[in-house]
C-alpha positions, 0 to 999 in steps of 0.5 A: 223158107226164109233165113233167120239171119238174126241167129247167124252168129253169137258175139263169141263166135264172131270174135273167134272167127275174126281171130281165125281170119287171115288176109281176106279178099277184095270185098266191097271196097277192093282192099289191099290196094287191089281195086282191079282184082277179083279175089276167088276163094276155093277149097280145092287144095291139091296142087294139080287142081290149083295149077289147072285153075291158075291156067284157066285164070291166066287164060281169062286174064289174058283177055284183058278184062277190066277186073282180073282174077286172083285165086286164094286157096282155103281149107275146108277145116277152117273156112266156116270161121274164116268166111265169118270173120272176113264178112264181119270185117268186110274183107270177104272174097268177091267169089267163093266156091261153095256147097249147098249146105255151106251156102246156107251158112254163108247166106246167114252172114249177110253178104251173099248176092242172088244170081238168079238172072245169071243162072237163067242165062247160063241155063238157056245157053248150056242147059244146067241139070236140075240136080245142079240147080235145085240145091241153090234155089230158095225164096224164088232166087238162085244163090250160087252158080252151079259149076260141077257135080260129085258123086260116090261109087264103090271102087274095087280092085278087080285083081284082088277080088279075083285072087280071093275068088270074088267073081262080081262086084257086091250089089247088096249089103250082105254081098258087101259084108261077105266080100269084105270078110273074104278079102280080109286076109294077111295084111290086106283089109277088105275095105277102107272106110273113113271114121274120123270126125270129118266131112269124108265120114259124113259123106260115106255114111250118108251114101249108105243111109240113102240106099236104106231110105234114110236120106230125108231126116230133116223136115222142110221147116228144119225139124229133125227126124234122125232117130229112126230105125233105118238110120240105126240099121245103117249105123249097125251095118257100118259098124259091121263093115268097120271090122274089115277096115284098117285098124286106124280107120277112126283117123281116116278122112279122104286120103287114107282110104285111097292110099290103102286102096292103091297100095293094095292094103285094101281091096274096096273103098267108097268115094268119089271120082278122084280115084281115076287119075292116080290109079295106074301110077300109084297102084302099079296096076293096069287101068283094067284092074280098077272096078267101079259099081253103084253103092250096094244097097240093103234088101229092098233098098234103093239106088243112092249116093251123096251128090254135091253140086259145087257152085260159086257165090258172088259176095262182093257188095259192089255192083261193078265188081259183081258184074265182073265176077259174073263175066268170069263165071260165064267164061268158065262154063263155055264148052271150050273152057269148061272141060279144062276146068272139070279136068282139074281133077278128071273124074271127080269134077263131073259136068252139070251142063248138057253141052259140057257132057259132050264138050271135047275139052272134057271127053278128050282128056286121057283119063276120061277116055281111059275110064269112060265106063266108070265115068258113065256110071258116075253120071248115071249114079248122079241121077239118084244122088241127094244131099241131106237138107235138099232131098226132094226139092227141100231147102233147109236153111239150118242144115249148115249148122248140122254139117259144120259140126260133122254130127253124122261123123260124130255118131259114127265115132261113138259107134266105132271108137267108143263102142256105143250101141248104134241106137243110143248113138243115133238118139244122141245124134238126134239131140245134137241136131235139134240143139244145133238148129234151135 
């Protein structure tokens, strides 16, 4: 499917993006007097991740490469306008961490370079999982280098479930509703779910949509089929679950459900593997109290979870700088370095290479060792993971126009905050998605 670059940005949007953009990267000309420095943009803001990335960058720079690497931390809430403005002013970074839907957006800006030969080389050396490669393959080219995966699970507090007489983790929607109701008592909520207008809400509602067979709502040519019974059923289920989520859930993103879970204010949550590392310290409970299970599914449903293959794009238009960026990415995927990279957030960043799964630099980390059972379940859940716009080998280039507006989360908000009927909210979502891709 070919990109429609002429539709990328209207003049007004470009102007807004240029205003929103701060100091860019080294771009094609190596600006800011940093001709021998490669600028890396990423949106992994937590200090522990930034620190771990810096340690790896320092290790790489110590090898005395011709081009040293410098990281610049960005914000997911601003990156769409910022990268647009940086590209327009030719101050884009040399390297940009990305997601599949974000990649379609960045490609429309016109600065992305295909990295097909590099991906093939890395695949031959490390065997990159198909779930990692597929979302970045279009027009017989790869547009980003897969780095790590992310998948969601149902997290539950074994101690709180035991106190409430819930003997096993819920496996179905009906069991999840019953457990959430039973676990809601006093100041404790049965589950903490996000319902803010943000990517966190997009992700959780989509995981439930996948278990209900509603994950493929875009056709290969960008057509929208969001207004379908299975989507309405999922929204209705989410609305019922919200009755057992904290009252301020309409403002929740990623951090609030985790804080409620660790404090004991909520007994369950649906999220990715960042729940592992801080559990003991923040909850005051032993590791054995942290439970994990596949996302519950409806009767007749299927296993599923949103899955993100995180990757790196090369945006430098200078061939020499682009080649240097490739060398840095090759360094990251070497098994002796890859584990340290993944363990910037152990459990959240999952390996996408065969030798990475076995790498001692990853498996020997105390968090991975301590929660190996949950880590293995996440790797298994990854096998049935998907992402809208990339289901069954799709590459829908318009998907970035939908995800950038958080339309899924807006539909949730119409149901949860405004009290709108799920069917009506889904019909509204259909209209918004159609308008976005036209």
